[in-house]
N, C-alpha and C positions, 0 to 999 in steps of 0.2 A: 535581396541582401546586397548591400553596397560594398562590403569588404570581402576581399578574396580569402579563400580558405586553402588548407593543405600547403602551407608555406608560400602563399601568394600565387599559386599555380592554377587555381580553379575559382571561377565566379559562378555563383548559384543564382538562378533566376526563379522566382516563385510567382505564380499567377495571383492576381488580386482576389480571385474567388475560385471556388472549386470548378474543375473542368467537367463539362457535361458529357455523359456517355453518348455514343452514336453521333459524334460530332467531329468535324475537321477543323484544324487550327493552323494558323500561320504565325511563326515566330520570326521577327526580323530584327537584326542587330545592325545599327548604322554606326559607322566609324566617325571620326577616327578613334579606334581603340588602341591604347598604348600599354605596353608592359611596364613593369616597375622601373626599368631603366630608361623609359621614355620612347622606345622604338614603336612606331605605328605598325599595325597589321597590314599585310599586303592588300587585302580586299577592302573596299570602301563600305561593303555591305555583305552580310551573310543572312540567308533566308532558309528556313526549314519549315516544311509542311508535315503535319502528323495528324493521325486520327486517334480518338479515344476508343475504349472498348466497345465493340459491337455487341449489343444485347438483343437485337431484333432477329427474330426467326425468319428464314426465307419463306416465301409464299408460293404455293403451287396454284397456278391459274387454271389448269385443266389436267384431267386424267382421262384418257379416251382411247377408244378403239377406232380404226379407220371408219369413215362415214360409209354407211350402207352395209357394213359387215354384220352378218348374223352370227352370234355366238352359238356354236354347235358342240354338244358333248363329245369329248374325245379329240377335239381339234386344238391346235396351237393358234393363238391369236396375237397379233402385234399390239402391244400396249405402249402408249406414249405419255410421258410426263412433261407438261409445259410449265415453265416457271413464270411468275408474274413479272420479273425483271431479270436482267442479265447479272445475276449475283454470283459471287465466287462461292461455289459449293464444294464440299468435300465428298458428298455422296447423296444418292437417292435410294431409299430402301423400299422394296416392293413386298406386298403381303397378299395372300389369297385366303379368304375366310379367317383372317386374324393370324395366320401363320406366315412367318417370314419365308420368302422364296428366293430373293436375290437382292444384292446390293450393287448398284451401278455407280462406278467411281468417277465417270467423266461424261460430258455431253457427247452426242445426243443421248438423252435419257429414254431409251427405247429397248424393249425386251419382248420376246415371244413368251406367252404364258400358256401353259397346258390347262385346258378345262377338263379336269379329271372327272370321268363319269361317276366315280364314287362320291363326289361332292353334291350330286343331285342337280336340280334344275335352277337353283338360285345360288349364285356364287358372287361374293363381294370381293373385288380387287381394291387395294388401297396403296397409297404411297406416302412416305414421310421424307422431307428434304432436310438435310443437315448441313450447316456451314462449318468452316474451319475453327470457329470459336466454340463449337458445341451447341449452338442454338438449333432447335428442332422445330419444324413446322407442325401444325396439327395434321392429323391424318386426312387426306383427301380420299373420299370413297367413290367407287364406281360399282353400283349394284348391277348385276347382269341376270337377265332371264335367259337361261340356256335352253336351246332347242334340242330335242332328242335327235340322235343320229339316225337318219333314214337309210333304208337299204339302197344299194346301188341300182341304177336303171341301165339295162343293156338292151341293145337292139341290133338286128342284122340290117346293114345298109345295102349290101350287095352280096350275092345276087338277089334280085327281087324274085318274088314267088313266080313260078311258071315252070315250064319244062326245060330240062337240060338234057342234051343228047349224051348217049353213052360215049365215053372217051373224050368228051369236051373238057377243056381246061377252064376252070372258073377261078375267079378272084374273090376271096372272102373278105369282106370289110365289115368290121364291127364298130359300134359307137357305144361308149360307156360314160356315165357321169355319176358322181357321188358328192355329198356335201362335205366330205373330208378328203376323199381321194381314192383312187383305185390302186390297190397294191399289186394285184395279179389278175390277168384275164386269160382264160384258157378255153379251148373248144375241142369237141370231137365231132366227127362226121359219121353218120349212120352207125352210131354205137361204137365207134372206134375201129370198125372193120376196114 
């Protein structure tokens, strides 16, 4: 439009064609621009950069557990969501067997997930990334073969087998390990007598 509107106070610029979505543009106005009285603007040039509506969904590059970690029933495992690019995201939603479990609002997108024994030996973890414009990624799936929780293993390290004299002070040393963790370790000597 070449003529000012609203009483000569506003100039409207229209693009020659439709603006494309997911694009960046630069608008540059070069002077001298003068008002109706002939006064020039102070700046010799004005430049504005803007982007059109983002319609592209964010991409999840990887959904993973730490390398070498064996998923065990009843255990909490650290889950990491890696994005394909450094995109401005609003959130990452996490799912376990199709059920929402957590929404992460900011990076790093990491969360411990409980491998509930009631869910059996095959559990599928999933993530969906969403951006500020409401675009949502497809679900990224991580199927897990969950190992059964094994019983703990306990052994006496000291004293070693052999004779102990009456009145001798001994030091008892136990070693215990489990695939999830030891909550409590107790002992009795000679039936608790």
